[in-house]
C-alpha positions in Angstrom: -24.2 -12.5 25.3 -22.4 -15.9 25.4 -18.9 -15.8 26.9 -18.2 -19.5 26.5 -17.5 -19.8 22.8 -14.0 -18.8 21.8 -12.7 -19.0 18.2 -9.6 -18.1 16.2 -10.4 -15.4 13.6 -8.4 -15.3 10.4 -6.4 -12.0 10.6 -3.3 -10.6 8.9 -2.1 -9.4 12.4 -2.0 -12.5 14.7 -1.5 -10.1 17.6 -5.2 -10.2 18.5 -6.4 -13.6 17.3 -9.3 -14.4 19.7 -12.9 -13.6 19.4 -15.9 -14.3 21.6 -19.5 -14.5 20.3 -22.0 -11.8 20.8 -25.8 -11.7 20.0 -26.5 -8.6 18.0 -30.3 -9.1 17.6 -33.2 -11.2 18.8 -34.2 -13.9 16.2 -37.5 -14.3 18.0 -38.3 -10.7 17.5 -37.4 -11.0 13.8 -39.6 -14.1 13.4 -42.5 -12.2 15.0 -42.1 -9.3 12.6 -41.9 -11.7 9.7 -45.1 -13.5 10.7 -47.0 -10.3 10.8 -46.1 -9.2 7.3 -48.4 -9.3 4.3 -45.8 -10.8 2.0 -47.0 -9.3 -1.3 -47.0 -5.8 0.1 -43.7 -5.9 1.9 -41.4 -8.1 -0.3 -38.2 -6.2 0.5 -38.8 -6.2 4.2 -39.8 -9.9 4.1 -36.5 -10.7 2.3 -34.6 -8.7 5.0 -36.1 -10.6 7.9 -35.5 -13.9 6.1 -31.9 -12.9 5.6 -31.5 -12.1 9.3 -32.9 -15.4 10.3 -30.8 -17.3 7.8 -27.6 -15.6 9.0 -28.4 -16.0 12.7 -27.7 -13.4 15.4 -24.2 -14.5 16.6 -21.2 -12.4 15.5 -17.5 -12.5 16.3 -16.5 -9.9 18.8 -12.8 -9.2 18.7 -11.1 -10.0 22.0 -7.5 -9.0 22.6 -5.3 -11.9 23.7 -2.7 -9.3 24.9 -1.4 -5.9 24.1 -0.6 -5.8 20.4 2.8 -4.7 19.1 2.1 -1.3 17.5 5.6 -0.1 16.7 5.0 -0.4 12.9 1.9 1.7 13.2 3.7 4.4 15.2 6.4 4.5 12.5 3.9 4.4 9.6 1.6 7.1 11.1 3.9 9.6 12.7 1.3 12.3 12.9 -1.2 9.9 14.7 0.8 9.1 17.9 -1.7 10.7 20.3 -4.6 8.7 18.7 -2.5 5.5 18.8 -1.7 6.1 22.5 -5.5 6.4 23.1 -6.2 3.1 21.3 -3.3 1.4 23.0 -4.6 2.5 26.5 -8.1 1.2 25.8 -6.8 -2.1 24.5 -4.7 -2.5 27.6 -7.7 -2.2 29.9 -9.3 -5.4 28.6 -6.3 -7.3 27.3 -6.0 -9.5 30.4 -9.6 -9.6 31.5 -12.9 -11.1 30.4 -14.2 -7.6 29.4 -15.0 -6.8 25.8 -12.9 -4.3 23.9 -14.4 -0.8 24.1 -12.9 2.2 22.3 -14.3 5.6 22.8 -15.5 7.2 19.5 -12.6 9.0 17.8 -13.0 12.3 15.9 -10.0 13.2 13.7 -9.7 16.8 12.7 -7.2 17.9 10.0 -6.7 19.1 6.5 -7.4 16.7 3.5 -4.8 14.2 2.7 -3.1 13.8 6.1 -4.2 10.1 6.3 -7.3 10.2 8.5 -9.1 7.5 6.5 -6.0 5.5 6.1 -5.6 5.4 9.9 -9.1 4.0 10.2 -8.2 1.2 7.8 -5.1 0.4 9.7 -7.0 0.3 13.0 -9.5 -2.2 11.5 -6.6 -4.3 10.3 -4.9 -4.2 13.7 -8.0 -5.4 15.4 -8.7 -8.0 12.8 -12.3 -6.9 12.2 -14.1 -5.4 9.3 -14.7 -1.7 8.4 -17.8 0.1 7.3 -17.6 3.5 5.5 -20.1 6.4 5.4 -19.3 9.5 3.3 -21.2 12.4 4.7 -20.2 14.8 1.9 -22.8 13.3 -0.4 -25.4 12.6 2.2 -28.6 14.7 2.4 -30.4 12.6 5.0 -29.4 10.3 7.9 -31.0 7.3 6.2 -27.6 6.0 5.1 -26.6 5.4 8.7 -29.9 4.4 10.4 -32.0 3.2 7.4 -35.2 4.6 5.9 -38.8 3.6 6.8 -40.0 0.7 4.8 -43.1 2.8 3.9 -40.9 4.9 1.6 -40.3 3.7 -2.0 -36.8 2.3 -2.5 -36.1 2.3 1.2 -33.5 0.0 2.7 -31.5 -0.6 5.9 -28.7 1.6 6.8 -24.9 1.1 7.1 -25.1 0.0 10.8 -27.6 -2.7 9.9 -25.5 -3.9 7.0 -22.3 -4.0 9.1 -23.9 -6.0 11.9 -26.3 -8.3 9.9 -24.3 -8.9 6.7 -20.9 -8.7 8.3 -19.1 -11.2 10.5 -18.3 -9.0 13.5 -20.1 -7.3 16.3 -17.5 -4.6 16.6 -16.3 -3.5 13.2 -14.7 -0.1 12.7 -17.3 2.4 11.3 -15.8 5.4 9.6 -18.0 8.5 9.2 -16.0 10.5 6.6 -16.2 14.3 6.5 -18.8 14.5 9.2 -18.5 18.3 9.0 -20.0 18.2 5.5 -23.3 16.7 6.5 -26.1 18.8 5.0 -28.8 19.3 7.5 -32.4 19.7 6.4 -35.1 21.5 8.3 -37.1 18.3 8.6 -34.3 15.8 9.2 -31.0 15.9 11.0 -28.6 13.7 9.0 -26.5 13.1 12.1 -29.5 12.2 14.3 -28.9 8.5 14.3 -25.3 9.1 15.6 -26.6 10.7 18.9 -27.7 7.4 20.2 -25.1 5.3 18.3 -22.2 7.1 19.9 -23.6 6.5 23.4 -22.7 3.0 24.7 -25.9 2.5 26.7 -28.4 3.6 24.0 -26.5 1.9 21.2 -27.2 -1.5 22.9 -30.8 -1.3 21.5 -30.4 0.8 18.3 -33.4 0.4 15.9 -32.8 0.6 12.2 -35.8 2.5 10.7 -36.2 0.0 7.8 -36.1 -3.3 9.7 -37.5 -1.9 13.0 -35.6 -4.5 15.0 -33.3 -3.6 17.9 -29.6 -4.1 17.1 -26.8 -4.3 19.6 -24.5 -1.6 18.1 -22.7 -0.9 21.4 -19.5 -2.5 20.3 -19.0 -0.6 17.1 -15.7 1.3 16.9 -16.4 4.8 15.6 -13.9 6.9 13.7 -15.2 10.2 12.4 -13.1 12.5 10.2 -13.5 16.3 9.6 -11.7 19.3 8.4 -13.5 21.9 10.6 -14.9 21.3 14.0 -17.1 24.4 13.9 -19.6 22.7 11.6 -20.0 19.7 13.9 -22.9 19.7 16.5 -21.8 19.9 20.1 -23.6 16.6 21.0 -21.3 14.8 18.6 -18.1 16.6 19.9 -19.1 15.7 23.5 -19.4 12.0 22.6 -15.9 11.7 21.0 -12.3 11.9 21.9 -11.2 14.8 19.5 -7.7 14.9 18.0 -6.1 17.6 15.8 -4.1 15.8 13.1 -1.3 17.8 11.6 0.4 17.1 8.4 3.6 15.1 9.0 6.8 17.2 9.2 9.5 16.9 6.5 11.4 14.0 8.0 8.3 12.1 8.9 6.9 12.6 5.4 10.2 11.3 3.9 9.8 8.3 6.0 6.3 7.7 4.8 7.4 8.1 1.2 10.3 5.6 1.8 8.0 3.0 3.3 5.5 3.4 0.5 8.3 2.8 -2.1 9.4 -0.4 -0.3 5.8 -1.6 0.0 4.9 -1.0 -3.7 8.2 -2.5 -4.8 7.8 -5.6 -2.7 4.1 -6.1 -3.7 4.8 -6.4 -7.4 7.0 -8.8 -9.5 8.1 -5.8 -11.5 9.4 -4.2 -8.4 12.5 -6.4 -8.5 13.6 -4.3 -11.5 14.1 -1.3 -9.3 16.6 -0.6 -6.6 15.9 -1.5 -2.9 16.0 2.2 -1.9 14.7 5.3 -3.7 16.8 8.3 -4.6 17.2 10.9 -1.8 16.2 13.7 -4.1 13.0 11.9 -4.9 12.2 11.5 -1.3 12.8 15.2 -0.7 10.3 16.0 -3.4 7.7 13.6 -2.2 7.9 15.0 1.4 6.0 18.0 0.1 3.1 15.8 -1.1 0.1 14.9 1.1 0.4 11.2 2.2 -2.7 10.1 0.3 -1.2 11.3 -3.0 2.2 9.6 -2.5 1.1 6.3 -3.8 -0.2 7.8 -7.1 3.0 9.7 -7.4 5.1 6.6 -6.9 3.1 4.6 -9.4 3.5 7.3 -12.0 7.2 7.5 -11.3 7.6 3.7 -11.5 5.8 3.7 -14.8 7.7 6.5 -16.4 11.0 5.0 -15.2 10.1 1.7 -16.8 9.2 3.4 -20.1 12.6 5.1 -20.0 14.3 1.8 -19.4 15.7 2.7 -16.0 15.8 0.8 -12.7 15.4 3.9 -10.6 12.7 6.5 -10.2 14.1 10.0 -10.9 12.6 13.5 -10.3 11.6 13.8 -13.9 9.5 10.6 -13.6 7.2 12.1 -10.9 3.9 13.7 -11.9 3.7 17.5 -12.1 1.7 19.1 -9.3 -2.0 18.8 -10.0 -1.7 16.8 -13.1 -0.7 13.4 -14.5 1.9 15.0 -16.8 5.5 13.8 -16.6 7.8 16.2 -14.9 9.3 17.2 -11.6 6.8 17.2 -8.7 5.7 20.7 -7.6 7.0 22.4 -10.8 5.4 23.0 -14.1 6.9 21.2 -17.0 
């Protein structure tokens, strides 16, 4: 890995602006694999190797220039303070050294809608790197993570390969959503690829089954989400820092709803037609809504208020619980 090349990476958060370059695969190995191919029989694999050579093996690796200001995240994600503390500690360890950023894999346990996936997106934005997403609820084999053998019809590389080869970064945030929903088959463990990927030492030479070229996946930042830890294999639990994420309490939920109102209002030209602050009664109603449903509720409320010719969202503008009907949230109309 080269430690001499430093570059500024475009990032919405200038708190961690520097990156060093890291080699994520060996181009000579790729060229050797390509030379041995019979082109007409392995066209997809040939195209994959050519793409790897064309893109080159160097990727940006996010390097903190100092401990980032995270006050906004603590305020926006009040039920994630323990996880944010963990991330902050691990950033602090390398902030003033030549070491690379390493974050122990995170497993977020909690009911649907508490903001687990949103946290992962905010973490990727904080670090200024990309994010890969794997939904295990619809996965019947581990091919989506580690690729499928090129001998299979329709085979292709997995998400880890895509993130490292097609992306710009050596350490993107990789989200494994609903890891407890992975459907294991007798002949194939859908989580098998993760056993080596979640271990720093073995991840340094991870081999995608399609390309069969070693990738340095040791810098990936893993965030797994789940509703129930009982369905997760012990080897996965042992490799992660596990956090129980509770739904935000009433006051915290009101704060989330208020910040969403301000964000939506400020992001749209039509937002100027509405007051700077929402009604307290509306905030009280939205405090009972899971965080991931609040945006939809606000957008419905803004639209209904606009149709009614009003510059404020009222209770009657919010969607009825479980539907898109106009009416007070949580009550049938």
